[in-house]
C-alpha positions in Angstrom: 0.0 0.0 0.0 1.3 3.4 -0.9 2.1 6.1 1.7 -0.9 8.1 0.3 -3.2 5.1 0.8 -1.8 4.6 4.3 -2.5 8.2 5.1 -6.0 8.0 3.8 -6.8 4.9 5.8 -5.5 6.5 9.0 -7.5 9.6 8.4 -10.7 7.5 7.9 -10.1 5.6 11.1 -12.1 6.1 14.3 -10.5 8.7 16.6 -9.9 6.0 19.2 -8.0 3.9 16.7 -5.9 6.8 15.7 -5.1 7.6 19.3 -4.2 4.1 20.3 -2.1 3.4 17.2 1.5 2.3 17.7 4.3 2.1 15.2 7.1 -0.6 15.2 10.6 0.8 15.2 13.9 -0.9 14.4 15.0 -1.5 18.0 12.0 -3.8 18.6 10.0 -1.2 20.5 6.8 0.5 19.5 6.4 4.3 19.2 3.2 6.1 20.1 2.1 9.7 20.4 -0.3 11.3 22.8 -3.6 12.6 21.4 -5.1 15.9 22.5 -8.6 14.6 22.1 -8.0 12.0 24.9 -6.1 14.4 27.2 -6.9 14.5 31.0 -5.7 17.2 33.3 -1.9 16.8 33.1 -1.5 13.7 31.0 -3.4 11.3 28.7 -6.7 9.7 29.9 -5.6 6.6 31.9 -8.0 4.4 30.0 -6.2 5.4 26.7 -2.8 4.6 28.2 -4.1 1.2 29.4 -5.5 0.5 25.9 -2.1 1.3 24.4 -0.4 -1.1 26.7 -2.8 -3.8 25.6 -2.4 -2.8 22.0 1.4 -3.3 22.3 0.9 -6.9 23.2 -1.8 -7.5 20.6 0.7 -6.4 17.9 3.3 -9.0 18.9 3.3 -11.9 16.5 3.9 -14.5 19.2 0.9 -13.3 21.2 -1.8 -16.1 21.6 -5.2 -16.0 23.1 -7.2 -13.1 24.5 -6.5 -10.8 27.5 -7.4 -12.3 30.9 -5.9 -9.8 33.3 -4.2 -6.4 33.0 -2.5 -4.3 35.7 -1.2 -0.9 34.8 0.8 1.1 37.3 1.2 4.8 36.6 4.6 5.8 37.8 4.7 9.4 36.4 2.6 11.6 34.1 3.1 11.0 30.4 4.1 14.3 28.8 2.6 15.5 25.5 4.5 14.1 22.6 6.0 10.7 21.6 6.7 7.8 23.9 8.2 4.3 23.5 6.6 1.0 24.5 8.4 -2.2 25.1 6.4 -5.4 25.4 8.2 -8.6 26.5 6.7 -12.0 27.0 8.0 -13.2 30.4 6.7 -16.8 30.3 4.3 -18.9 28.4 2.6 -22.4 28.8 -0.1 -24.2 26.9 -2.9 -22.0 28.4 -1.4 -18.6 29.3 1.2 -16.0 28.4 2.6 -13.6 30.9 3.7 -10.2 29.5 5.6 -7.2 30.9 5.2 -3.8 29.4 6.9 -0.5 30.1 6.6 3.0 28.6 9.4 5.6 28.6 9.8 9.0 27.1 12.8 10.8 25.7 16.3 9.5 26.1 16.1 8.6 29.8 15.4 5.1 31.0 13.0 6.3 33.6 9.7 4.4 33.4 6.5 6.4 33.3 4.2 3.3 33.0 4.8 -0.2 34.2 2.3 -3.0 33.4 1.8 -6.7 33.4 -0.8 -8.7 31.5 -2.0 -12.3 31.2 -3.3 -13.6 27.9 -5.1 -17.0 27.8 -6.7 -19.4 25.4 -10.3 -19.7 26.3 -11.8 -23.2 25.9 -15.4 -24.4 26.2 -16.2 -25.3 29.9 -19.0 -25.1 32.4 -19.8 -21.5 33.4 -22.0 -19.4 35.6 -22.3 -15.7 36.6 -23.1 -15.1 40.3 -23.0 -11.4 40.0 -26.3 -9.8 39.2 -26.7 -6.7 37.0 -29.0 -4.2 38.6 -32.0 -2.8 36.7 -31.7 0.7 35.4 -33.4 3.2 33.1 -32.5 3.1 29.4 -29.7 5.3 28.2 -32.2 7.8 26.7 -33.8 8.3 30.1 -30.4 8.8 31.9 -28.5 12.0 32.5 -25.5 12.7 30.3 -22.2 13.3 32.2 -21.1 17.0 32.0 -17.5 17.4 33.4 -16.9 20.4 35.6 -13.1 20.3 35.2 -11.1 21.2 32.1 -10.6 17.7 30.6 -10.9 16.8 26.9 -11.4 13.1 27.0 -15.0 13.0 28.3 -16.1 14.6 25.0 -15.0 11.4 23.3 -17.5 9.3 25.2 -21.2 9.3 25.8 -21.5 8.6 29.5 -25.0 8.7 31.0 -25.9 8.4 34.7 -28.8 6.1 35.4 -28.1 6.2 39.2 -26.2 8.6 41.4 -26.6 9.7 45.0 -28.0 13.2 45.3 -26.9 13.8 48.9 -23.3 12.4 48.9 -24.3 9.5 51.1 -22.7 6.9 48.9 -20.5 6.6 45.7 -22.5 4.0 43.9 -23.2 4.9 40.3 -24.9 3.2 37.4 -23.8 4.5 34.0 -24.2 3.8 30.3 -21.0 4.1 28.4 -20.2 4.2 24.7 -18.0 6.1 22.3 -19.4 9.5 21.3 -18.7 8.5 17.7 -20.1 5.0 17.4 -17.5 2.2 17.4 -17.9 -1.5 17.9 -16.7 -2.6 21.3 -13.5 -4.7 21.4 -10.9 -5.5 24.0 -9.1 -2.1 23.5 -12.2 0.0 23.8 -13.5 -2.1 26.7 -10.1 -1.5 28.5 -10.6 2.3 28.1 -14.2 2.1 29.3 -12.9 0.6 32.6 -11.4 4.0 33.5 -14.3 6.2 32.6 -15.7 6.1 36.1 -15.1 9.4 38.0 -13.1 9.1 41.3 -15.5 8.0 44.0 -14.3 10.7 46.4 -16.1 13.3 44.3 -19.4 11.5 45.0 -18.9 11.6 48.7 -18.4 15.3 49.1 -18.8 18.4 47.0 -15.1 19.3 47.0 -12.7 19.0 44.1 -9.2 18.0 45.1 -6.1 16.8 43.1 -6.6 13.1 42.3 -4.9 10.5 40.1 -4.9 6.8 39.4 -1.9 4.9 40.9 -2.9 1.4 39.7 -5.6 0.1 37.4 -6.5 -3.6 37.3 -8.8 -5.1 34.7 -10.2 -8.7 34.5 -11.7 -9.8 31.2 -14.5 -12.3 31.3 -15.2 -12.6 27.5 -13.1 -13.3 24.4 -12.6 -11.1 21.4 -15.0 -13.3 19.6 -17.7 -12.8 22.3 -17.2 -9.0 22.0 -17.7 -9.1 18.3 -21.4 -9.8 18.9 -21.9 -6.7 21.1 -21.5 -4.2 18.3 -21.6 -0.5 19.2 -24.4 -0.8 21.8 -23.7 1.0 25.2 -22.0 -0.9 28.0 -23.6 -0.7 31.4 -21.2 0.1 34.3 -21.7 -0.3 38.0 -19.0 1.5 40.1 -18.6 1.8 43.9 -15.9 2.9 46.2 -14.8 1.1 49.4 -12.4 3.4 51.3 -10.7 6.7 51.2 -8.1 7.1 53.8 -4.8 9.0 54.3 -4.4 10.1 50.7 -5.5 6.9 48.9 -8.8 5.4 47.9 -10.0 2.6 45.8 -13.0 1.8 43.6 -14.3 -1.2 41.8 -16.6 -1.6 38.8 -18.5 -4.1 36.7 -19.1 -3.6 33.0 -22.1 -5.4 31.5 -23.0 -6.2 27.9 -26.1 -7.3 26.2 -28.1 -10.2 27.6 -26.7 -9.5 31.0 -23.2 -10.7 30.1 -20.5 -9.6 32.5 -17.8 -8.3 30.2 -15.1 -7.2 32.6 -14.5 -6.2 36.2 -12.0 -3.5 37.3 -10.4 -2.3 40.5 -8.2 0.7 40.9 -6.3 2.6 43.6 -6.2 6.4 43.5 -4.1 9.0 45.2 -5.7 12.2 46.4 -4.4 15.4 48.1 -6.1 17.7 50.5 
């Protein structure tokens, strides 16, 4: 394909695919570039960074199976511009592959993102889902999220609140999540969705304080083939915090697909400053 054809294909791609794109370079690493549309306060939206980590593994020819678990530790803010991703398979057996991924910027070896992932071959077995998806109003009857802070990434998503506390007595929220420009859900976009839940501390008190994700953990319960049947329909998210204490707080969430299928669960630790 010619350079002109490559450029035309890239221009026609969904904004998410353009933002998550990585380029192979001669030293074996991958090169990416931050995207202004998915910018948070001082660095890229964490869900986009997590999706890039996953994409680095998906591009490896020796990768087998689908993501089972992903842990992304945010060591330092990624600065605007290019960065470099190294994905290395640490170990593999007949069922799973264990990957280690790091992101650096510039000429220094200092790591800004450190991640591990497990990929696995999913085989037909007995299965059951004990978790129960709560009932909720349809997306059209839910209130669209309007950020009060200067962030760009929320405009890339259509997030609608079906349930939120009106008196700060709890942090439980029910939300409908989809890309603002329709896109079929896959493992990459599902990864980004896992970080669209606002910090729970903001639902417990009407006070904005500096906050950032320290560690994001995602557990995938469906294969890429399963997700192919979901299409571009909204994903239903249930998020709740457990504790905020001495500068750190956590929150967990479930992401549900059509026919009450649990697509993924996620848990993250956040830092906050008074």
